[in-house]
N, C-alpha and C positions, 0 to 999 in steps of 0.2 A: 636557858638560853636568853641572853639579854637583847634588848632592842638595838643596842649599839652594834651587836654582831650581825644584825640583819641589814644594816645600812650599806648602800652601794655607793662607792666613791667613783666619780668620773672626773676627768680632767676638763679644762676649759674648752679644748678643741672639740672633744666629744659633745659637750654641752651645747656649744654653738652649732655643731652639725645637726644635733637633734632639734634645736630651735628652728634652724633653717629648713629642715625637712618638714617640720610641722607647719610652718608658714607656707611653704611651697604646696603641700598637700591641701591645706585649707583654701588657698587661692585658686588652685585648680578645681576644687569641688565647687566653689562659689561661681566660677566661670561656667561650669556645667549646669547650673541651675539650683544648687543647694544640696544639702545632705539627703533630703527625702527623694529628690529626683535621681540623684546619683545612685542611691541604694536601690531604687526601683530598676534603674537601667542595668545595674550589676546583676541583680537577681532575675532579670528578664520579666519583671512585672509590667504590664501595660498600663498606661495612664494617659490623662489628658489635662490640659490647663484651661482654666477659665479666667478671663480678665473682666472684672466687674467695674464699670465706671459709675461711681456714686454720684448723687445729685450735687454734691459740693465739689465735683471734678477731681476727687481723689480716686486713685486706681487701686483695686485689690486684685492681686494675682494669686491664684490658689491651684496647686496641683491636686487632682482627684484621681482615684483609681478608675480604670476604664470599666470595671464591672458595675459601676453605678449607672452606666448608660444602658437603657433598655433598647433592645434591637427591633422590637415590633414597630414602635414609633420612636425614632431616635430622640430620646429625652432623658433628663435626669433631674433629681430634686436636690436643691442646694439652698440652705438658709431659709427654709420655709416656702420657697417658690419653686415652680416647675419651669425648666428651661429646655428648649429644643435645640438639638445640635444642628449645625449648618452644613451646607453642601460645599462644593469647591470654591464658590464665591465668598463664603463666610469663614473659611478655614485657613488658618496660617499654621505653620509648623515651627515650634520652638523647642529646643532640646530634644528633638526626635519624637515629639508628641504633638497631637493636634491641639490647637489653641483657638478658642472661640471668645469673642468679645461681646459683652452684653452691657446694656444700660440697666441700672437698678429698676426693677418693676416691669421690664419688657422681656417677654419670654423668647423673643426672636434674637438670634445673633446679628450683629451689625455686618453689613456688607463691607468687604475689604477692597473691592475693585474700585479703582480710581476712574472717574468719568471726566472727560474734558481733555484739554490740551496738556501734554506733558511739558514741564518747565525745566529748562536746562540751567545749569549754574551760571553760565555766561550771561544769561538774560537777567538773573538776579544781581550779578555783579555790575551790570550796566547801569542799574538804577543808582548805584552808589559811586559811580565814577565822577559825578558832579560833586564838587567840593563845597556846594552851598550849605549842606548839612554841617560840615566841619566848621565852616566860617560862622554859621549861626550858633553852634555850640560853643565857639570860642569867644563870643561876645561877653563883655564885662569881665574878662579874665585878664589879670595883669601878666604881661610878658616878662620873663626873667631877664635881668640885665646881663647875665652871663650865659653863654652857650655851654652845654654839657661837654662838647668837644674841646672848647677852649679851657674849661676847668680841668679836664683830663690832661691836656698838654701842660698846663701850669703845674699840676701836681707832679708830673714826671720830671719837669724842669727843676722843681724844688728838691726832689729826691736826688737828682744827679748832682746838683750844687752841694747838697748835704753830704753825699758820699765823697765828692771831691774835697770838701772842707775837712772831713774826718781823715781822709788819706793824707792831706797836706799836713794836718796837725800831727799825725803819727810819724811821718817821715821827716818833716822839717821843723816841727814845733820845739824840739829840744835845742836845736841850734839857735833859734830866735831867742828862746829863753836864756840860753847861755850868753848871747850877745848883750842882752839887757841886764841880766843879773848874774854876775860872775860867780856868786856863791852857790848857785843852783847847778853849776856844771859838775860833772863827776870827775 
């Protein structure tokens, strides 16, 4: 049996359908947290997420199996350090798993409860209603001599004139040419 006999031939439509299906599946898996988290959820394996904030402000997010957490004193070991799990104030849920946020070197999870006055979006927008920032940022910038709207109308006008000229040449060009040069007439 030759290798050529084992080859599978597919048409372009089937190929594009397979590529589309593959892209769709990978996009869905990434939206659900990645291959590891999706495989755990499909198999029913319990897990947790830790989010580690490094000293240089980079964030490391790692899924871990829940069996690493000791129940007597809720803690686990990760990367050479011992970390304690948090209560309701320190626990967020992402992808159906508890998620605790730690600073590198601190065994306690960070509190996720916000203290202080809640801020609405309208209050933040009100700070930007003053155009002083826009005027300040616009200093030392040359203004264009042409407005974009004017240039758009000018381009449309040129296109209309060009189309009219082409139509005129097509319909009446032969007659003008015949009037000027009688040898060119059919």
